C-alpha positions as CSV (number, residue, x, y, z in Angstrom):
1,M,245.5,-78.1,-63.3
2,K,244.0,-80.2,-60.9
3,N,240.5,-78.2,-61.2
4,F,240.8,-78.7,-64.9
5,C,241.1,-82.5,-64.7
6,S,238.2,-82.6,-62.3
7,I,235.9,-80.8,-64.7
8,I,237.1,-83.1,-67.6
9,L,236.2,-86.3,-65.3
10,I,232.9,-85.0,-64.4
11,A,231.9,-84.2,-68.1
12,A,233.1,-87.6,-69.0
13,V,230.8,-89.2,-66.4
14,L,227.9,-87.0,-67.6
15,L,228.3,-87.9,-71.3
16,S,228.6,-91.5,-70.3
17,C,225.4,-91.5,-68.1
18,K,223.7,-89.5,-71.1
19,S,224.7,-92.2,-73.5
20,K,223.5,-95.0,-71.3
21,K,220.1,-93.7,-71.4
22,E,217.6,-96.7,-72.4
23,K,215.3,-95.5,-75.4
24,I,212.3,-97.4,-77.1
25,N,209.6,-97.0,-79.4
26,P,206.0,-97.8,-78.3
27,V,204.8,-101.0,-80.0
28,S,201.6,-102.3,-81.3
29,E,200.6,-105.5,-79.8
30,S,198.1,-107.5,-77.6
31,I,197.6,-106.7,-73.9
32,T,195.7,-108.7,-71.4
33,E,194.7,-107.2,-68.0
34,S,194.4,-109.8,-65.2
35,V,194.2,-110.1,-61.5
36,Y,196.5,-112.3,-59.5
37,A,195.2,-114.9,-57.1
38,S,196.6,-117.7,-55.0
39,G,195.0,-120.6,-53.5
40,I,194.6,-124.4,-53.3
41,V,193.1,-127.2,-55.0
42,K,190.0,-129.0,-53.0
43,A,188.0,-131.9,-53.8
44,V,184.3,-131.2,-54.8
45,D,182.1,-131.5,-51.7
46,Q,185.2,-131.4,-49.3
47,Y,184.5,-131.2,-45.8
48,Q,186.0,-131.7,-42.4
49,V,184.7,-134.5,-40.0
50,F,184.0,-133.6,-36.5
51,S,182.8,-135.9,-33.6
52,P,179.4,-135.1,-32.1
53,V,180.8,-135.8,-28.6
54,N,184.1,-135.6,-26.5
55,G,185.3,-139.0,-26.1
56,L,187.6,-141.9,-27.1
57,I,187.8,-143.5,-30.5
58,Q,186.6,-147.3,-30.2
59,E,187.2,-148.1,-33.8
60,I,187.9,-146.5,-37.3
61,F,186.2,-148.2,-40.1
62,V,188.0,-146.9,-43.0
63,K,191.4,-145.9,-44.0
64,E,193.1,-143.0,-46.0
65,G,192.4,-143.5,-49.9
66,D,189.2,-145.5,-49.5
67,T,186.1,-144.6,-51.3
68,V,182.9,-144.2,-49.2
69,K,179.2,-143.6,-50.0
70,A,176.9,-141.4,-48.0
71,G,176.0,-143.0,-44.7
72,D,178.9,-145.2,-44.4
73,D,180.6,-145.6,-41.0
74,I,183.8,-143.7,-40.4
75,L,184.5,-144.2,-36.9
76,K,182.8,-145.0,-33.6
77,V,183.3,-143.0,-30.4
78,K,182.7,-143.8,-26.7
79,S,181.8,-140.7,-24.5
80,E,181.4,-141.6,-20.9
81,T,180.0,-137.9,-20.1
82,A,177.4,-138.5,-23.0
83,R,176.2,-141.7,-21.5
84,L,176.0,-140.1,-18.0
85,N,174.0,-137.2,-19.4
86,T,171.7,-139.6,-20.9
87,E,171.1,-141.3,-17.4
88,N,170.6,-138.1,-15.8
89,A,168.0,-137.2,-18.5
90,Q,166.3,-140.6,-17.9
91,L,166.2,-139.8,-14.1
92,A,164.7,-136.5,-14.7
93,S,162.1,-137.9,-16.9
94,D,161.1,-140.3,-14.3
95,Y,160.9,-137.6,-11.6
96,G,159.0,-135.1,-13.8
97,T,155.9,-137.5,-14.5
98,L,152.7,-136.5,-13.2
99,N,152.6,-139.8,-11.4
100,A,155.7,-138.9,-9.6
101,N,154.3,-135.7,-8.5
102,A,150.9,-136.8,-7.6
103,D,151.4,-136.0,-3.8
104,K,151.8,-132.3,-4.7
105,L,148.4,-132.3,-6.5
106,D,147.0,-134.4,-3.7
107,E,148.0,-131.9,-1.2
108,A,146.6,-129.0,-3.2
109,Q,143.3,-130.9,-4.0
110,T,143.0,-131.5,0.0
111,N,143.2,-127.9,0.6
112,I,140.5,-127.0,-1.9
113,N,138.4,-129.7,-0.4
114,F,139.0,-128.1,3.1
115,L,138.2,-124.6,1.9
116,R,135.0,-125.9,0.1
117,T,133.6,-127.5,3.4
118,K,134.7,-124.3,5.3
119,I,132.5,-122.1,2.8
120,K,129.5,-124.3,3.2
121,N,129.8,-124.0,7.1
122,D,130.5,-120.2,7.1
123,S,127.8,-120.0,4.6
124,L,125.2,-121.7,7.1
125,L,126.6,-119.5,10.0
126,M,126.0,-116.5,7.8
127,E,122.3,-117.1,6.9
128,R,121.7,-117.9,10.8
129,Q,123.0,-114.7,11.6
130,R,120.7,-113.0,9.1
131,N,117.8,-114.8,10.4
132,L,118.4,-113.6,13.7
133,W,119.2,-110.2,12.6
134,T,115.6,-110.1,11.1
135,Q,114.2,-110.9,14.6
136,D,116.3,-108.2,16.2
137,I,118.6,-110.7,17.9
138,G,122.4,-110.2,17.9
139,T,124.3,-107.1,16.7
140,R,125.0,-105.7,13.3
141,N,128.8,-106.2,13.9
142,E,128.1,-110.0,14.4
143,L,126.4,-110.1,11.1
144,E,129.1,-108.3,9.2
145,Q,131.8,-110.7,10.7
146,R,129.8,-113.6,9.4
147,E,129.7,-112.2,6.0
148,L,133.3,-111.3,6.1
149,A,134.4,-114.7,7.0
150,Y,132.1,-116.2,4.0
151,K,133.9,-113.8,1.5
152,N,137.3,-114.4,2.8
153,D,136.5,-118.3,2.4
154,L,135.4,-117.8,-0.9
155,A,138.5,-115.9,-2.2
156,S,140.6,-118.4,-0.5
157,Y,138.9,-121.4,-2.3
158,N,139.2,-119.5,-5.7
159,A,143.0,-118.9,-5.2
160,A,143.4,-122.5,-4.2
161,V,141.5,-123.6,-7.5
162,S,143.8,-121.2,-9.4
163,R,146.7,-122.7,-7.7
164,Y,146.0,-126.2,-8.3
165,K,145.5,-125.6,-12.0
166,T,148.7,-123.7,-12.4
167,L,150.7,-126.5,-10.5
168,Q,149.0,-129.1,-12.8
169,K,150.2,-127.2,-16.0
170,Q,153.7,-126.7,-14.3
171,L,154.0,-130.4,-13.7
172,E,152.8,-131.3,-17.3
173,L,155.2,-128.9,-18.8
174,T,158.0,-130.4,-16.7
175,A,157.0,-133.9,-17.7
176,A,157.0,-132.8,-21.3
177,Q,160.3,-131.1,-21.3
178,S,161.9,-134.0,-19.4
179,K,160.8,-136.6,-22.1
180,T,162.1,-134.3,-24.8
181,N,165.5,-133.9,-23.1
182,L,165.5,-137.6,-22.8
183,K,165.0,-137.9,-26.7
184,I,167.6,-135.5,-27.4
185,S,170.1,-137.2,-25.1
186,E,169.2,-140.7,-26.8
187,T,169.5,-139.2,-30.4
188,I,173.1,-137.7,-29.4
189,A,173.8,-141.2,-28.1
190,G,172.8,-142.9,-31.2
191,D,175.4,-140.5,-33.3
192,Y,178.4,-141.7,-31.8
193,T,179.0,-143.5,-35.0
194,V,180.2,-140.9,-37.4
195,K,179.1,-141.4,-40.8
196,S,180.0,-140.0,-44.1
197,Q,177.7,-137.1,-45.3
198,V,178.7,-137.6,-49.3
199,N,179.7,-140.1,-51.8
200,G,183.5,-139.6,-52.2
201,R,187.0,-140.4,-50.7
202,V,188.7,-140.3,-47.4
203,Y,191.7,-138.0,-47.9
204,S,192.9,-137.7,-44.2
205,I,192.4,-139.3,-40.8
206,A,193.9,-137.2,-38.1
207,K,193.4,-139.7,-35.3
208,K,194.1,-143.4,-34.4
209,N,192.2,-146.0,-32.4
210,R,192.0,-145.2,-28.5
211,E,192.7,-141.6,-28.8
212,M,190.7,-139.0,-27.5
213,V,188.7,-136.5,-29.8
214,T,186.7,-133.3,-29.0
215,T,184.0,-131.7,-30.9
216,Q,186.2,-128.7,-31.9
217,A,188.8,-130.6,-33.8
218,A,188.4,-132.4,-37.1
219,V,189.1,-136.1,-37.1
220,A,189.0,-136.7,-40.8
221,I,188.7,-134.9,-44.3
222,I,186.4,-136.3,-47.0
223,G,185.5,-135.0,-50.4
224,G,184.5,-136.1,-54.2
225,A,186.4,-138.9,-55.4
226,G,187.4,-137.5,-58.8
227,D,186.2,-133.9,-59.1
228,F,188.3,-131.0,-57.9
229,M,187.8,-127.3,-57.8
230,L,190.0,-124.3,-57.1
231,E,189.7,-122.0,-53.7
232,L,191.6,-118.7,-54.5
233,Q,192.1,-115.7,-52.5
234,V,191.9,-112.3,-54.1
235,D,193.0,-109.0,-52.7
236,E,189.9,-106.5,-51.7
237,Y,191.1,-104.0,-54.1
238,D,190.7,-106.1,-57.1
239,V,187.7,-108.3,-56.1
240,E,185.1,-105.8,-57.7
241,K,186.6,-106.7,-61.2
242,I,186.1,-110.5,-60.8
243,K,183.0,-112.0,-62.4
244,P,181.6,-115.5,-62.7
245,G,182.7,-117.0,-66.2
246,Q,185.9,-115.3,-66.4
247,K,189.1,-117.3,-67.4
248,L,191.9,-117.7,-65.5
249,L,195.2,-119.3,-66.3
250,L,197.2,-121.0,-63.3
251,T,200.5,-122.8,-62.5
252,M,201.1,-125.4,-59.7
253,D,204.5,-126.1,-58.1
254,S,203.6,-129.8,-58.5
255,Y,203.6,-129.1,-62.4
256,K,206.2,-126.7,-63.2
257,N,206.5,-125.0,-66.6
258,K,202.8,-125.8,-67.3
259,V,199.8,-123.7,-67.6
260,F,196.2,-124.9,-66.9
261,E,192.9,-123.0,-67.7
262,A,190.0,-122.6,-65.3
263,T,186.8,-120.5,-65.2
264,V,185.6,-118.5,-62.2
265,T,182.2,-120.1,-60.8
266,R,181.6,-118.0,-57.6
267,I,182.7,-115.0,-55.5
268,I,182.2,-115.7,-51.7
269,P,180.6,-112.3,-50.7
270,F,182.4,-111.9,-47.3
271,M,185.8,-110.4,-46.8
272,N,188.5,-112.1,-44.5
273,D,189.3,-109.5,-41.9
274,R,192.7,-110.8,-41.2
275,T,193.8,-111.2,-44.9
276,R,191.7,-108.4,-46.2
277,S,191.1,-110.6,-49.2
278,F,188.0,-112.6,-50.9
279,T,187.4,-116.2,-51.7
280,V,187.1,-116.9,-55.3
281,E,186.0,-120.4,-56.5
282,A,186.7,-121.9,-60.0
283,V,186.6,-125.1,-62.0
284,F,189.2,-126.6,-64.1
285,V,188.7,-126.4,-68.0
286,T,192.1,-128.2,-68.5
287,R,193.7,-129.9,-65.5
288,P,196.5,-132.4,-64.8
289,A,195.8,-136.0,-64.7
290,V,196.4,-136.6,-61.0
291,L,195.3,-133.8,-58.3
292,Y,195.2,-134.0,-54.6
293,P,193.5,-131.5,-52.2
294,N,195.6,-128.7,-50.9
295,L,198.1,-128.5,-53.9
296,T,199.1,-124.9,-54.1
297,V,198.1,-122.7,-57.0
298,E,199.0,-119.4,-58.4
299,A,196.7,-118.1,-61.0
300,N,195.9,-114.9,-63.1
301,I,192.4,-114.1,-63.7
302,V,191.8,-112.4,-67.0
303,I,189.8,-109.4,-67.0
304,Q,189.7,-108.2,-70.5
305,T,192.1,-108.5,-73.5
306,K,192.7,-106.2,-76.4
307,E,194.3,-106.6,-79.7
308,K,196.8,-104.1,-81.6
309,A,197.0,-101.9,-78.7
310,I,199.8,-99.6,-78.5
311,T,202.1,-100.4,-75.4
312,I,205.0,-99.3,-73.5
313,P,206.9,-101.0,-70.3
314,A,205.4,-99.9,-67.3
315,D,208.6,-98.6,-65.8
316,Y,208.6,-95.9,-68.5
317,L,205.9,-94.0,-67.1
318,L,206.9,-90.9,-65.0
319,S,203.7,-90.9,-63.3
320,D,200.4,-92.4,-64.3
321,S,200.1,-90.0,-67.2
322,L,203.6,-88.6,-68.2
323,V,206.5,-90.1,-70.5
324,L,209.9,-88.4,-71.2
325,L,210.7,-88.0,-74.9
326,A,214.0,-88.5,-76.4
327,S,214.3,-84.9,-77.0
328,G,213.6,-84.2,-73.2
329,E,210.2,-82.9,-73.3
330,K,207.7,-84.6,-70.8
331,K,204.5,-85.7,-72.9
332,R,201.0,-86.2,-71.2
333,V,199.7,-89.7,-72.3
334,Q,196.1,-91.5,-71.5
335,T,196.5,-95.0,-70.4
336,G,194.3,-98.0,-70.6
337,L,194.9,-101.8,-69.8
338,K,197.9,-102.7,-67.5
339,D,199.5,-105.8,-66.7
340,Y,202.3,-106.6,-64.5
341,R,204.9,-105.3,-66.9
342,K,203.4,-103.2,-69.6
343,V,200.8,-100.6,-70.0
344,E,198.4,-99.7,-72.9
345,I,198.7,-96.0,-74.2
346,I,195.4,-94.8,-75.4
347,S,196.6,-91.4,-76.7
348,G,199.5,-89.1,-76.6
349,L,202.1,-91.5,-78.3
350,T,202.5,-93.3,-81.7
351,T,204.9,-96.0,-82.6
352,A,207.2,-93.4,-84.3
353,D,207.9,-91.5,-80.8
354,E,211.0,-92.5,-79.0
355,I,210.7,-92.3,-75.3
356,V,213.5,-92.5,-72.6
357,K,213.3,-94.6,-69.4
358,P,213.3,-92.3,-66.3
359,V,216.2,-92.5,-64.1
360,Q,215.2,-94.4,-61.0
């Protein structure tokens, strides 16, 4: 009796599970394939402002929200290191002039003059020895020694002239390099006042007066005053589908339950190794009245849309190409467009067919 009751209970459970199977018919409707992207709002021409030197902020000429023109002063930085570098460059320039090194050239010229005199003297001695040799006075060895001395003097003289010319060129090059380095140092010193590169608005200032700044950390953010764009991240697996001109629909946490439209303008052809994503830029077609940089955005980039497509929910697929008919038969289908919840059936099903949701 106990076994019989168990069999009845199992049968009831199976019948209950069978009766709860979800069944639907494919429907004819439009379907849109899209790619998900997330990112932020940015001001057009937005950029980070960096100090050209490490130093102390002497004065900030603007405040957040101010509008600026290209060339307007943003802040002034005092750098003791850069000032000392300029002084060192001035000293090097003064020391590197030809006048400052005239003693080296004079020494080289004195050596040339000495060798020139020695050549003349040894030349006279050599000629005298030759004359004596023609009169059978003296030895062959004495003549050869005089000739050798003259040749050695001539070689030394030519070498001294060559060294003089080389030294002169080196000193001229050193003098020119010293002047150039001084100009560079003076130019950098002139850039201690950081100026705006664009016409726009000051969106952020990260430092205060009397605070230290470095060349590696941004001190402000400036961008266009009224024009905004979108900077989105797209997964590497989807980027090949993205093209300029495609429409995208976006939402922002700042404007809940509202959908805005934009257009893709550019795909940056470089993948971020850390996130395995590409940066896609877009411009607004419809936008909220008020925007700020760094507002977060979620978007769907429309790849293609088809009207009157036969679709089924994506979770009714057994695999990429199989569905389960109400009769229990598995049917192979050909799929087309897909979105996050449904898939197009190109062939294998009609709206008259009844299919069952597979048991997960």
